[in-house]
C-alpha positions in Angstrom: 0.0 0.0 0.0 1.5 3.3 -1.1 1.2 6.7 0.8 0.8 9.7 -1.1 3.0 12.5 0.4 1.7 16.1 0.5 3.8 18.5 -1.6 5.3 21.5 0.2 3.1 23.8 -1.9 0.0 22.0 -0.8 1.1 22.2 3.0 1.6 26.1 2.5 -1.7 26.4 0.9 -3.5 24.5 3.7 -1.7 26.5 6.4 -2.5 29.7 4.8 -6.2 28.8 4.6 -6.2 27.9 8.2 -4.8 31.3 9.2 -7.5 33.0 7.1 -10.1 31.0 8.8 -8.8 31.8 12.2 -8.7 35.6 11.2 -12.2 35.4 10.1 -13.2 33.9 13.4 -11.3 36.5 15.3 -12.9 39.3 13.4 -16.5 37.9 14.2 -15.7 37.6 18.0 -14.4 41.3 18.0 -17.6 42.3 16.1 -19.7 40.5 18.8 -17.7 42.1 21.7 -18.0 45.6 20.2 -21.9 45.1 19.5 -22.4 44.1 23.2 -20.7 47.3 24.4 -22.4 49.4 21.8 -26.0 48.2 22.9 -25.6 48.5 26.5 -27.9 46.9 29.1 -31.3 45.8 28.0 -33.2 47.5 30.7 -31.8 50.7 32.3 -34.0 50.5 35.4 -33.0 46.8 36.3 -29.7 46.4 38.1 -29.5 42.9 36.9 -29.1 44.1 33.5 -25.7 45.7 34.3 -24.5 42.5 35.8 -25.8 40.6 32.6 -24.0 43.2 30.4 -20.7 42.7 32.4 -20.8 39.0 32.2 -21.4 39.1 28.5 -18.7 41.4 27.9 -16.3 39.3 29.8 -17.3 36.1 27.9 -16.9 37.9 24.6 -13.6 39.2 25.6 -12.3 35.8 26.5 -13.4 34.5 23.1 -11.4 37.5 21.5 -8.3 36.4 23.5 -8.7 32.6 22.6 -9.1 33.3 19.0 -6.3 35.8 18.8 -4.0 33.1 20.5 -5.0 30.5 17.9 -4.4 33.0 15.1 -0.8 33.6 16.4 -0.1 30.0 16.7 -1.1 29.4 13.0 0.7 32.3 11.8 3.8 31.2 13.4 3.4 28.0 11.5 3.8 29.7 8.3 6.8 29.6 6.2 8.0 33.1 5.3 9.0 33.6 1.6 12.6 33.1 0.8 12.7 36.1 -1.6 10.5 39.1 -2.0 8.1 39.1 -5.0 9.2 41.6 -7.5 6.3 43.5 -8.6 8.1 46.4 -10.5 6.6 49.8 -10.7 3.2 48.3 -10.1 4.2 47.6 -6.4 4.0 51.5 -6.2 0.2 51.7 -6.7 -0.5 50.4 -3.2 1.5 53.2 -1.8 -0.9 55.9 -3.5 -2.8 57.6 -0.6 -5.6 58.7 -3.0 -8.6 56.7 -2.3 -9.9 56.7 -5.9 -6.7 55.3 -7.1 -6.1 52.8 -4.4 -8.4 50.0 -6.0 -6.1 50.1 -8.9 -3.5 47.8 -7.4 -6.1 45.0 -6.4 -7.8 45.4 -9.8 -4.3 44.9 -11.6 -3.8 41.8 -9.5 -7.1 40.3 -10.5 -6.2 41.2 -14.1 -3.0 39.2 -13.7 -4.8 36.2 -12.4 -7.3 36.4 -15.2 -4.3 36.3 -17.7 -2.8 33.5 -16.1 -6.0 31.4 -16.4 -6.4 32.5 -20.0 -2.9 31.4 -20.7 -3.2 28.1 -19.1 -6.6 27.3 -20.8 -5.1 28.4 -24.3 -2.2 26.0 -23.7 -4.6 23.1 -22.9 -6.8 24.0 -25.9 -3.7 24.2 -28.2 -2.5 20.7 -27.1 -6.0 19.1 -27.7 -6.6 20.8 -31.1 -3.3 20.1 -32.5 -4.0 16.4 -32.3 -7.1 16.7 -34.4 -6.4 17.7 -37.9 -9.4 19.7 -39.1 -8.5 19.4 -42.7 -10.6 17.1 -44.9 -7.5 15.9 -46.8 -3.8 15.9 -46.0 -2.8 16.4 -49.6 -2.4 19.9 -50.6 -3.8 20.9 -54.0 -1.2 22.8 -56.1 -3.5 23.4 -59.2 -4.1 27.1 -59.6 -7.8 28.1 -60.1 -8.7 29.9 -63.1 -8.9 33.6 -62.4 -12.5 34.8 -62.2 -13.6 37.3 -64.8 -15.3 40.5 -63.5 -18.6 40.9 -65.5 -19.0 44.4 -64.4 -15.7 45.4 -65.9 -15.4 44.1 -69.6 -14.3 45.7 -72.8 -16.9 47.8 -74.7 -16.4 45.8 -77.9 -17.6 42.7 -76.2 -21.0 44.2 -75.0 -21.3 45.9 -78.6 -20.8 42.5 -80.3 -23.3 40.8 -78.0 -26.1 43.4 -78.6 -25.5 43.3 -82.3 -26.0 39.6 -82.4 -29.2 39.8 -80.3 -30.5 42.6 -82.6 -29.9 40.2 -85.7 -32.0 37.3 -83.9 -35.3 39.2 -83.9 -36.5 41.1 -87.1 -39.4 42.9 -85.1 -37.2 43.9 -82.3 -34.6 46.9 -82.4 -31.8 47.5 -80.1 -29.9 50.9 -80.1 -26.9 51.1 -77.7 -25.6 54.3 -76.3 -23.3 55.3 -73.4 -24.6 58.6 -71.9 -22.6 58.0 -68.5 -19.4 56.7 -69.8 -18.3 53.0 -69.9 -21.6 51.4 -69.1 -24.1 50.8 -71.9 -27.9 51.7 -72.1 -29.9 49.8 -74.8 -33.1 51.3 -76.0 -35.4 48.6 -77.1 -38.4 48.9 -79.4 -40.5 45.7 -79.8 -42.9 46.1 -82.9 -45.6 48.6 -82.1 -46.2 47.2 -78.5 -43.8 48.5 -76.3 -40.6 50.3 -75.6 -38.0 49.6 -72.9 -34.7 50.9 -71.5 -32.2 48.2 -70.4 -29.2 49.5 -68.3 -26.1 47.5 -68.2 -23.1 47.3 -65.7 -20.5 45.9 -67.8 -22.1 42.8 -69.4 -24.7 42.4 -66.6 -28.1 43.9 -66.7 -28.8 46.2 -63.9 -32.2 47.7 -64.4 -35.2 47.5 -66.7 -38.1 50.1 -67.5 -40.8 49.0 -69.9 -43.1 51.7 -71.4 -45.9 52.0 -73.9 -45.1 52.3 -77.6 -46.4 55.8 -77.5 -44.2 56.8 -74.6 -41.0 58.7 -75.0 -37.7 57.0 -73.9 -36.0 60.5 -73.4 -36.6 63.3 -70.9 -37.1 67.0 -71.5 -33.2 67.4 -71.8 -33.1 64.8 -74.6 -31.4 62.2 -72.3 -32.3 58.7 -71.9 -34.9 58.4 -69.0 -33.9 55.5 -66.7 -36.3 55.5 -63.9 -39.6 57.2 -64.9 -42.3 54.4 -64.8 -45.0 54.1 -67.4 -48.3 55.7 -67.0 -50.2 52.5 -67.7 -50.7 49.8 -65.2 -50.2 47.0 -67.9 -46.6 48.3 -68.6 -45.7 48.9 -64.9 -46.8 45.3 -64.3 -44.6 44.3 -67.3 -41.7 46.4 -65.8 -41.8 44.5 -62.4 -42.0 41.3 -64.3 -38.9 42.1 -66.4 -36.9 43.0 -63.4 -37.9 39.5 -61.9 -36.8 37.9 -65.2 -33.5 39.9 -65.1 -32.7 38.4 -61.7 -33.9 34.8 -62.8 -31.6 34.8 -65.8 -28.5 36.4 -64.1 -25.7 34.0 -64.2 -22.2 35.5 -63.8 -20.6 32.5 -65.1 -22.4 32.5 -68.3 -23.2 36.2 -68.9 -23.7 36.1 -72.6 -26.3 33.4 -72.3 -28.0 35.2 -69.6 -28.5 38.4 -71.6 -29.8 36.4 -74.7 -32.1 34.5 -72.6 -33.5 37.8 -71.0 -33.9 39.4 -74.5 -35.7 36.2 -75.7 -38.0 36.4 -72.8 -38.6 40.3 -73.4 -39.4 39.5 -77.2 -42.3 37.1 -76.2 -44.3 40.4 -75.3 -44.8 41.2 -78.9 -48.1 39.5 -78.8 -49.0 41.1 -75.3 -52.4 42.1 -76.4 -53.3 39.1 -78.5 -52.2 36.1 -76.6 -54.8 34.4 -74.2 -53.9 33.0 -71.0 -52.8 29.4 -71.0 -54.9 28.5 -67.7 -58.1 30.4 -68.3 -58.1 30.9 -72.1 -59.2 34.4 -71.7 -57.6 37.6 -73.1 -58.4 39.9 -70.1 -58.7 39.1 -66.3 -59.4 41.9 -64.1 -59.1 44.4 -67.2 -55.4 43.3 -67.7 -53.8 41.1 -70.6 -51.6 38.2 -69.7 -48.6 40.2 -68.4 -46.5 37.2 -67.1 -44.3 35.0 -69.4 -43.1 31.7 -68.0 -39.4 31.7 -68.0 -38.7 28.3 -69.7 -41.7 27.8 -72.1 -42.5 31.6 -72.5 -46.3 30.6 -72.1 -48.5 33.7 -71.3 -50.4 33.9 -67.9 -52.4 36.4 -66.0 -50.8 37.5 -62.7 -53.7 35.6 -60.8 -53.2 32.5 -63.0 -49.7 32.0 -63.3 -48.3 28.9 -61.7 
């Protein structure tokens, strides 16, 4: 049978704990003695009260003497430190007589204690995490990725060639490109005698669409392209909302040319806006509105209330 010997550090900690408990007991006995003296006798007209106070004070004072003797005995058993602890300039904080600066010393000690705990815990976590490899594979890939092309910063010739190719796809839809604000293109669309639209590009990506009636102008009073004024007709206001939804649906940064062609193909399906019937209800009008929605894949016309 083996006997576990206590280390000197554990013995010193236990002795210090015993001294602190003795000091706490002494303070309690002194507080009790002072309380008895401060309260005085219970009844001033009763002479026995003075005798009772005298006996209680003597008993409390005897407890104080006993606790003080125990504290001196426990303090004598403590081992004094071999060398003074070097606190550097921080040790001077405790000598400051200013009451509002005196707690800085104790707060600094608490900070040091907290930092020691954080250092200990971080060392333990480092040892635990270093044993668990969080990578999915130990083989490092040396293959370089293809640089991603920024679709909002492309040459103007690429955008012009794309718009010209789309313009040749449809005989009844005309696309006129201009750059009133510099690098980015603005395309004015005329679809038969049904509608007109302004499509704003950012590089090769469509950023904003406004659809108006055929009899509504695309230019403002200053002769510049009007990019934001909505149509005065509810039919084309609804078509504008659907066109912006289609622009977001077809947006594909990886296939920007295909997304632009798909959008203009979808927009070309409105050439029969006022002649198509809804694929669901087989009526031209519903709530005084023609089918203003086109399904993205099949381009089938639907009313807003009938769309799938």
